[in-house]
C-alpha positions as a Markdown table, in Angstrom:
| # | Residue | x | y | z |
|---|---|---|---|---|
| 1 | Unk | -30.6 | 8.2 | -12.7 |
| 2 | Unk | -29.4 | 5.1 | -11.8 |
| 3 | Unk | -30.0 | 1.9 | -14.3 |
| 4 | Unk | -28.9 | -1.2 | -13.9 |
| 5 | Unk | -27.1 | -3.5 | -16.9 |
| 6 | Unk | -26.4 | -7.2 | -17.4 |
| 7 | Unk | -22.9 | -7.8 | -19.3 |
| 8 | Unk | -23.2 | -10.4 | -21.2 |
| 9 | Unk | -20.0 | -10.3 | -23.5 |
| 10 | Unk | -17.9 | -11.8 | -20.7 |
| 11 | Unk | -17.0 | -15.2 | -19.3 |
| 12 | Unk | -19.8 | -15.2 | -16.8 |
| 13 | Unk | -22.8 | -12.3 | -16.6 |
| 14 | Unk | -22.1 | -9.6 | -14.8 |
| 15 | Unk | -24.5 | -7.3 | -13.1 |
| 16 | Unk | -23.7 | -4.1 | -12.2 |
| 17 | Unk | -25.4 | -0.4 | -12.0 |
| 18 | Unk | -24.8 | 3.0 | -13.6 |
| 19 | Unk | -25.1 | 5.5 | -10.9 |
| 20 | Unk | -24.7 | 8.3 | -13.1 |
| 21 | Unk | -22.7 | 11.7 | -12.7 |
| 22 | Unk | -20.3 | 13.3 | -15.7 |
| 23 | Unk | -17.2 | 13.5 | -13.6 |
| 24 | Unk | -14.2 | 11.7 | -13.4 |
| 25 | Unk | -14.9 | 8.0 | -13.8 |
| 26 | Unk | -15.2 | 5.9 | -10.3 |
| 27 | Unk | -15.7 | 1.7 | -9.9 |
| 28 | Unk | -17.3 | 1.2 | -6.8 |
| 29 | Unk | -16.7 | -2.8 | -5.5 |
| 30 | Unk | -18.8 | -4.2 | -2.6 |
| 31 | Unk | -17.1 | -6.7 | 0.5 |
| 32 | Unk | -17.6 | -10.3 | 1.0 |
| 33 | Unk | -21.0 | -11.2 | 1.0 |
| 34 | Unk | -22.5 | -7.6 | 0.2 |
| 35 | Unk | -24.3 | -6.5 | -3.5 |
| 36 | Unk | -23.8 | -3.4 | -5.5 |
| 37 | Unk | -26.5 | -2.0 | -3.2 |
| 38 | Unk | -23.7 | -1.5 | -0.9 |
| 39 | Unk | -23.0 | 1.8 | -2.4 |
| 40 | Unk | -26.6 | 3.2 | -2.8 |
| 41 | Unk | -26.4 | 5.6 | -0.4 |
| 42 | Unk | -23.0 | 7.1 | -1.2 |
| 43 | Unk | -22.9 | 10.9 | -2.2 |
| 44 | Unk | -20.1 | 11.1 | -4.5 |
| 45 | Unk | -20.7 | 14.5 | -5.9 |
| 46 | Unk | -20.4 | 14.8 | -10.1 |
| 47 | Unk | -17.9 | 11.4 | -10.2 |
| 48 | Unk | -19.3 | 9.0 | -13.1 |
| 49 | Unk | -19.7 | 6.1 | -10.8 |
| 50 | Unk | -20.4 | 2.6 | -11.6 |
| 51 | Unk | -21.0 | -0.5 | -9.0 |
| 52 | Unk | -20.9 | -4.0 | -10.0 |
| 53 | Unk | -21.8 | -7.4 | -8.2 |
| 54 | Unk | -18.7 | -9.4 | -7.8 |
| 55 | Unk | -19.0 | -13.2 | -9.1 |
| 56 | Unk | -20.7 | -15.4 | -7.2 |
| 57 | Unk | -22.3 | -12.4 | -5.6 |
| 58 | Unk | -25.8 | -10.6 | -6.1 |
| 59 | Unk | -26.7 | -10.7 | -9.7 |
| 60 | Unk | -23.8 | -11.9 | -11.5 |
| 61 | Unk | -22.8 | -15.2 | -12.6 |
| 62 | Unk | -21.1 | -17.7 | -10.8 |
| 63 | Unk | -17.7 | -18.7 | -11.3 |
| 64 | Unk | -14.4 | -20.0 | -9.5 |
| 65 | Unk | -13.0 | -17.6 | -7.2 |
| 66 | Unk | -9.6 | -16.7 | -8.8 |
| 67 | Unk | -8.3 | -13.3 | -8.0 |
| 68 | Unk | -6.8 | -12.6 | -11.5 |
| 69 | Unk | -9.9 | -14.0 | -13.0 |
| 70 | Unk | -11.9 | -11.4 | -10.7 |
| 71 | Unk | -9.9 | -8.6 | -12.2 |
| 72 | Unk | -10.3 | -9.4 | -15.6 |
| 73 | Unk | -14.7 | -9.3 | -14.3 |
| 74 | Unk | -13.6 | -6.0 | -13.4 |
| 75 | Unk | -11.8 | -5.0 | -16.3 |
| 76 | Unk | -15.1 | -5.9 | -18.4 |
| 77 | Unk | -17.0 | -3.8 | -16.7 |
| 78 | Unk | -15.1 | -1.1 | -17.3 |
| 79 | Unk | -14.5 | -1.6 | -20.9 |
| 80 | Unk | -18.5 | -2.0 | -21.1 |
| 81 | Unk | -18.9 | 2.0 | -19.5 |
| 82 | Unk | -16.1 | 3.0 | -21.4 |
| 83 | Unk | -14.7 | 4.3 | -18.2 |
| 84 | Unk | -11.2 | 4.7 | -19.1 |
| 85 | Unk | -8.6 | 4.6 | -16.3 |
| 86 | Unk | -11.1 | 4.8 | -13.3 |
| 87 | Unk | -10.3 | 5.0 | -9.8 |
| 88 | Unk | -11.0 | 2.0 | -7.7 |
| 89 | Unk | -13.2 | 2.4 | -4.3 |
| 90 | Unk | -13.5 | -1.0 | -2.3 |
| 91 | Unk | -14.7 | -2.2 | 0.8 |
| 92 | Unk | -13.7 | -5.1 | 2.5 |
| 93 | Unk | -12.9 | -7.7 | 0.0 |
| 94 | Unk | -13.5 | -4.9 | -2.7 |
| 95 | Unk | -10.7 | -2.9 | -1.2 |
| 96 | Unk | -8.4 | -6.1 | -1.4 |
| 97 | Unk | -9.4 | -5.7 | -5.0 |
| 98 | Unk | -9.0 | -2.4 | -5.6 |
| 99 | Unk | -5.1 | -3.0 | -4.3 |
| 100 | Unk | -4.9 | -5.8 | -6.8 |
| 101 | Unk | -5.9 | -3.6 | -9.6 |
| 102 | Unk | -3.7 | -1.1 | -8.7 |
| 103 | Unk | -0.6 | -3.4 | -8.9 |
| 104 | Unk | -2.2 | -4.2 | -12.1 |
| 105 | Unk | -2.6 | -0.7 | -13.1 |
| 106 | Unk | -0.2 | 1.4 | -12.0 |
| 107 | Unk | -1.1 | 4.1 | -14.0 |
| 108 | Unk | -4.8 | 4.4 | -11.7 |
| 109 | Unk | -5.4 | 7.7 | -10.6 |
| 110 | Unk | -6.1 | 6.1 | -7.4 |
| 111 | Unk | -7.6 | 3.9 | -5.1 |
| 112 | Unk | -9.6 | 3.5 | -1.6 |
| 113 | Unk | -9.4 | 1.0 | 0.6 |
| 114 | Unk | -12.2 | 1.1 | 3.1 |
| 115 | Unk | -11.0 | -2.0 | 6.1 |
| 116 | Unk | -10.1 | -4.2 | 3.2 |
| 117 | Unk | -6.6 | -5.1 | 4.7 |
| 118 | Unk | -6.9 | -8.3 | 6.6 |
| 119 | Unk | -9.1 | -11.2 | 7.5 |
| 120 | Unk | -10.1 | -11.2 | 11.3 |
| 121 | Unk | -9.0 | -14.9 | 11.3 |
| 122 | Unk | -5.3 | -14.6 | 11.3 |
| 123 | Unk | -1.8 | -15.3 | 12.2 |
| 124 | Unk | -1.2 | -15.2 | 15.7 |
| 125 | Unk | 1.7 | -12.2 | 15.5 |
| 126 | Unk | -0.9 | -10.0 | 13.8 |
| 127 | Unk | -2.7 | -9.5 | 17.4 |
| 128 | Unk | 0.1 | -7.9 | 19.4 |
| 129 | Unk | -0.1 | -7.2 | 23.2 |
| 130 | Unk | -2.6 | -9.7 | 23.5 |
| 131 | Unk | -2.0 | -12.4 | 26.6 |
| 132 | Unk | -0.8 | -15.7 | 23.9 |
| 133 | Unk | -3.0 | -18.0 | 25.9 |
| 134 | Unk | -6.2 | -15.7 | 25.5 |
| 135 | Unk | -5.2 | -14.6 | 22.3 |
| 136 | Unk | -5.2 | -18.4 | 20.8 |
| 137 | Unk | -8.2 | -19.5 | 22.7 |
| 138 | Unk | -9.9 | -16.1 | 21.4 |
| 139 | Unk | -8.9 | -17.2 | 17.6 |
| 140 | Unk | -10.0 | -21.0 | 17.8 |
| 141 | Unk | -13.4 | -19.4 | 19.0 |
| 142 | Unk | -13.4 | -17.1 | 15.6 |
| 143 | Unk | -12.7 | -20.2 | 13.7 |
| 144 | Unk | -15.4 | -22.1 | 15.1 |
| 145 | Unk | -17.6 | -19.1 | 14.3 |
| 146 | Unk | -16.5 | -18.2 | 10.6 |
| 147 | Unk | -16.6 | -22.4 | 10.1 |
| 148 | Unk | -20.3 | -22.6 | 11.0 |
| 149 | Unk | -20.7 | -19.2 | 9.3 |
| 150 | Unk | -19.5 | -21.0 | 6.3 |
| 151 | Unk | -21.7 | -24.2 | 6.6 |
| 152 | Unk | -24.9 | -22.4 | 7.5 |
| 153 | Unk | -24.4 | -20.7 | 4.0 |
| 154 | Unk | -24.6 | -24.0 | 2.3 |
| 155 | Unk | -28.2 | -24.4 | 3.7 |
| 156 | Unk | -31.6 | -23.1 | 2.9 |
| 157 | Unk | -32.2 | -20.2 | 4.6 |
| 158 | Unk | -35.6 | -20.4 | 6.4 |
| 159 | Unk | -38.1 | -17.8 | 5.7 |
| 160 | Unk | -37.6 | -15.8 | 9.0 |
| 161 | Unk | -33.8 | -15.2 | 7.8 |
| 162 | Unk | -34.6 | -14.3 | 4.5 |
| 163 | Unk | -35.2 | -10.5 | 4.9 |
| 164 | Unk | -32.1 | -10.6 | 6.9 |
| 165 | Unk | -30.1 | -10.4 | 3.4 |
| 166 | Unk | -30.6 | -7.7 | 0.4 |
| 167 | Unk | -33.4 | -9.2 | -2.2 |
| 168 | Unk | -30.6 | -9.6 | -4.8 |
| 169 | Unk | -28.5 | -12.1 | -2.9 |
| 170 | Unk | -30.7 | -14.7 | -2.5 |
| 171 | Unk | -31.2 | -17.5 | -5.1 |
| 172 | Unk | -34.0 | -20.2 | -5.4 |
| 173 | Unk | -33.0 | -24.0 | -6.0 |
| 174 | Unk | -35.5 | -26.5 | -5.8 |
| 175 | Unk | -37.9 | -24.4 | -4.3 |
| 176 | Unk | -35.8 | -23.2 | -1.5 |
| 177 | Unk | -33.6 | -19.8 | -0.8 |
| 178 | Unk | -30.1 | -19.5 | -0.5 |
| 179 | Unk | -27.5 | -17.0 | 0.2 |
| 180 | Unk | -25.1 | -15.8 | -2.1 |
| 181 | Unk | -21.9 | -16.4 | -1.9 |
| 182 | Unk | -22.2 | -19.7 | -1.8 |
| 183 | Unk | -20.2 | -22.1 | 0.7 |
| 184 | Unk | -17.7 | -23.0 | -2.2 |
| 185 | Unk | -16.8 | -19.7 | -2.7 |
| 186 | Unk | -16.5 | -18.6 | 1.1 |
| 187 | Unk | -14.2 | -21.4 | 1.2 |
| 188 | Unk | -12.3 | -20.7 | -1.8 |
| 189 | Unk | -11.3 | -16.6 | -0.6 |
| 190 | Unk | -11.0 | -17.9 | 3.1 |
| 191 | Unk | -7.3 | -18.9 | 3.0 |
| 192 | Unk | -6.0 | -17.4 | 0.2 |
| 193 | Unk | -2.9 | -15.0 | 0.9 |
| 194 | Unk | -4.3 | -12.1 | -0.7 |
| 195 | Unk | -7.5 | -12.2 | 1.6 |
| 196 | Unk | -5.4 | -13.2 | 4.9 |
| 197 | Unk | -3.2 | -10.3 | 4.4 |
| 198 | Unk | -3.2 | -7.2 | 1.6 |
| 199 | Unk | -0.6 | -5.0 | 4.1 |
| 200 | Unk | 2.3 | -6.7 | 2.0 |
| 201 | Unk | 0.7 | -6.2 | -1.6 |
| 202 | Unk | -0.2 | -2.4 | -0.6 |
| 203 | Unk | 3.0 | -1.5 | 0.0 |
| 204 | Unk | 3.8 | -2.3 | -4.1 |
| 205 | Unk | 1.2 | -0.4 | -5.2 |
| 206 | Unk | 2.6 | 3.0 | -6.5 |
| 207 | Unk | -0.1 | 5.4 | -7.4 |
| 208 | Unk | -2.5 | 7.5 | -4.7 |
| 209 | Unk | -3.8 | 5.4 | -2.3 |
| 210 | Unk | -6.6 | 5.7 | 0.9 |
| 211 | Unk | -6.7 | 3.2 | 3.7 |
| 212 | Unk | -9.5 | 4.2 | 5.8 |
| 213 | Unk | -9.5 | 1.6 | 9.1 |
| 214 | Unk | -12.3 | 1.4 | 11.8 |
| 215 | Unk | -11.7 | 2.1 | 15.2 |
| 216 | Unk | -14.9 | 0.1 | 16.8 |
| 217 | Unk | -15.1 | -3.7 | 16.6 |
| 218 | Unk | -16.9 | -5.4 | 13.9 |
| 219 | Unk | -20.9 | -6.0 | 14.7 |
| 220 | Unk | -21.1 | -9.3 | 16.7 |
| 221 | Unk | -17.5 | -9.2 | 18.0 |
| 222 | Unk | -17.6 | -6.7 | 20.3 |
| 223 | Unk | -16.5 | -6.6 | 24.2 |
| 224 | Unk | -13.3 | -9.0 | 24.0 |
| 225 | Unk | -9.4 | -8.0 | 23.8 |
| 226 | Unk | -9.2 | -9.7 | 20.1 |
| 227 | Unk | -10.3 | -7.2 | 17.6 |
| 228 | Unk | -8.6 | -4.2 | 19.7 |
| 229 | Unk | -5.4 | -6.2 | 19.5 |
| 230 | Unk | -5.9 | -6.6 | 16.1 |
| 231 | Unk | -6.4 | -3.1 | 15.3 |
| 232 | Unk | -3.1 | -2.5 | 16.9 |
| 233 | Unk | -1.8 | -5.1 | 14.3 |
| 234 | Unk | -3.0 | -3.0 | 11.5 |
| 235 | Unk | -1.9 | 0.0 | 12.8 |
| 236 | Unk | 1.7 | -1.3 | 13.3 |
| 237 | Unk | 2.0 | -2.3 | 9.6 |
| 238 | Unk | 0.8 | 0.7 | 8.1 |
| 239 | Unk | 3.1 | 2.8 | 10.1 |
| 240 | Unk | 5.8 | 3.1 | 7.9 |
| 241 | Unk | 4.0 | 2.4 | 4.3 |
| 242 | Unk | 5.0 | 4.4 | 1.1 |
| 243 | Unk | 4.1 | 8.2 | 1.1 |
| 244 | Unk | 1.9 | 7.8 | -1.5 |
| 245 | Unk | -0.4 | 5.9 | 0.8 |
| 246 | Unk | -2.5 | 8.1 | 3.2 |
| 247 | Unk | -4.1 | 6.0 | 5.9 |
| 248 | Unk | -7.6 | 7.6 | 7.9 |
| 249 | Unk | -8.9 | 6.0 | 11.3 |
| 250 | Unk | -12.9 | 6.3 | 11.2 |
| 251 | Unk | -15.4 | 6.3 | 14.2 |
| 252 | Unk | -16.7 | 3.3 | 13.0 |
| 253 | Unk | -16.7 | -0.1 | 12.6 |
| 254 | Unk | -16.4 | -2.8 | 9.6 |
| 255 | Unk | -19.8 | -1.8 | 8.4 |
| 256 | Unk | -18.6 | 1.8 | 7.6 |
| 257 | Unk | -20.7 | 2.3 | 4.9 |
| 258 | Unk | -23.8 | 1.7 | 6.7 |
| 259 | Unk | -23.2 | 3.2 | 9.5 |
| 260 | Unk | -21.4 | 6.7 | 8.4 |
| 261 | Unk | -22.2 | 7.2 | 4.7 |
| 262 | Unk | -21.6 | 10.8 | 4.8 |
| 263 | Unk | -18.2 | 10.5 | 6.3 |
| 264 | Unk | -17.0 | 8.1 | 4.1 |
| 265 | Unk | -17.9 | 10.2 | 1.4 |
| 266 | Unk | -16.4 | 13.3 | 2.1 |
| 267 | Unk | -13.4 | 10.8 | 2.6 |
| 268 | Unk | -13.3 | 9.2 | -0.8 |
| 269 | Unk | -14.8 | 12.5 | -2.4 |
| 270 | Unk | -11.8 | 14.7 | -1.1 |
| 271 | Unk | -9.0 | 11.8 | -2.0 |
| 272 | Unk | -10.8 | 11.6 | -5.7 |
| 273 | Unk | -10.6 | 15.4 | -5.9 |
| 274 | Unk | -7.3 | 16.0 | -5.2 |
| 275 | Unk | -6.3 | 13.1 | -7.0 |
| 276 | Unk | -8.1 | 13.6 | -10.1 |
| 277 | Unk | -6.0 | 14.0 | -13.5 |
| 278 | Unk | -5.1 | 17.7 | -13.8 |
| 279 | Unk | -5.2 | 18.4 | -10.3 |
| 280 | Unk | -2.3 | 20.4 | -9.1 |
| 281 | Unk | -1.8 | 17.4 | -6.1 |
| 282 | Unk | -1.6 | 14.6 | -9.0 |
| 283 | Unk | 0.3 | 16.7 | -11.6 |
């Protein structure tokens, strides 16, 4: 049975959930603004699965968002659960962290990156085939939308909006409810090179890797040309990745874990099984 743990022998408290299983270990990393509950609907067979709340998220503690320090957080969870050399599966921001983990740990048996390649708000040349004037106009709108979202994250949540967030993503200050992560963490992540574009780092990964990209627009961003152009740019830059990296497309949006949990689970488990220590393909 799954059970929750708070790891206290670390720089900050880290909340984690042991999802059980007695097979090869795998650590699950959620996306920006998510929590470890994102993985509750994913069936990974007999793999020993552990999920964690990233710093500043869920029930984990606050701390500066520095990528190497977040990797240290992951190390602390791996040690606590005695996972040894786990595979890493990450969605969105978690997928970016999976790539960074594989660079730190080339001996990793494999990583899965679920649409964690680039921020939708990106450099103009990453939207190929789009009219430049229309592209720049749409990028300005996107920036304004993200600016407004970031500003709102620093404000108390009205009662009618609190149900839109997982309970463990809410915190109380001065009698008001706030969503985690806060505006400071979002701003710290937003313009880092790692968040803007993880594909150059992905090319440096030497272990087996699976990248899953969506074919549909993100929720709330459909109907325009910008996201289709964005996907063209991603496909363009994944076309010649090294042979240890598999790229799959899924008929879903960025919210693929909620929309297609069975399809995601099948892709992940097939990849993990093929690349587990001792399998023919990983030998």
